[in-house]
N, C-alpha and C positions, 0 to 999 in steps of 0.2 A: 691937854685935858680940856674937854668941852663939857659944859653943864647944860642940862635940859630941865624944863619944867614938867613935872608929872602931876596931873590933876586926877583925883579920884571922883568919878561921876557920882552925883547924888549925896556926897558927904560934905562938900565945901572944903575938903582938905587938898592942899597943894604943897608939894615939896620940890626942892631943887636937887637933882641927882647928877653926879658926874658920869661920864661915859665909861669910867674905870670902876664904878661902884654898882653893886646890885641894888635894885629897887627896895628889896627887903631890908638891907642894911641901912639904907637911908631912912626908911620908915621907922626902924627901931631907934635910930639916933634922934629922930624928931619926935618920938613918943607917939607915933601913930600905930594903932592896934591893927596890924596886918596879921592875918592868920598864917601860921606855918607850923611845920613839925620837923621834918628831917633835915632841911637846909641843903640838900644835895640833889634836888630835882626829881626825886622818885615818888614821894607820897602824894604830890599834887595838891596839898592843902592850901598852898599859897597862890593858886591859879587866879588869874584875872583876865577878863575879856579885853582885848585891845580895841577900843572904840576909834582911836585915832593915833597915828604915829607908828614908829618902828622900834623894835628891840633886837639886840643880839643875844642869843641864848643857845649857843652850839652844844652845850652839855645837857640840854633839856631832853631827857630820854622818855619821859612819860607821855609825850604827845605824838600823835601821828604827824606826818609831814604837813598835811593840810591844816591841822589844828595849830601847829607851830606859828603859822602866819596870823592867826586870829586870837591867840591866847598867849599869855605870858606866865611863866613860873617866876614869881617875883624874887625867889631865892637865887635864881640863875640869871635872870634878865638884866641886861644893861641897856639903858636908853641909847638910841641912835638918832632921836629927834624928840621934840616936845611930844608928850603923850597924854592921852585921856584913857584911863583904865576904869573898868567896873569890877570891883571886888566881889567875891562870892558867886561868880558866874563860872561854871565849869564847862569844858567842851563836851560835845555829845557823847563821846566814848565813856567819859566819866559819869555823866548823867545816867546813861544806860546801865552802868555798873551799880550805881546807887539805887536805881529803881529795881534792878534785879535782886539786889541784896535785901531790899525792903520786902519784895514779894517772897523771897526765900524765908525771911524771918516770919512773915505772916503765915506762910504755909506750915512752918515748923510749930507755930503756936496752936494750930488747929488740932 
């Protein structure tokens, strides 16, 4: 078992996470408020942009192949190196869905 340092950019929060543990589980154990919902890699609420480092997340189904290299689902992702993550940053496919949903809501209100 190898342990890695996971730093959350802009928050001053840093935790140690085993390569056998998900980042979300370590956050919850340390009392860090990481957003999540389903805990099985489908809702994408726990997304974080990978600023530096690598994760293993073979069961992360919600991302495109390209997004999987730049974003982590913290409920599925296990560190493979020291990491810097930015929480609350979603991949373009998710941002497009959010923007589309907002536009649909605004149109429905008219």
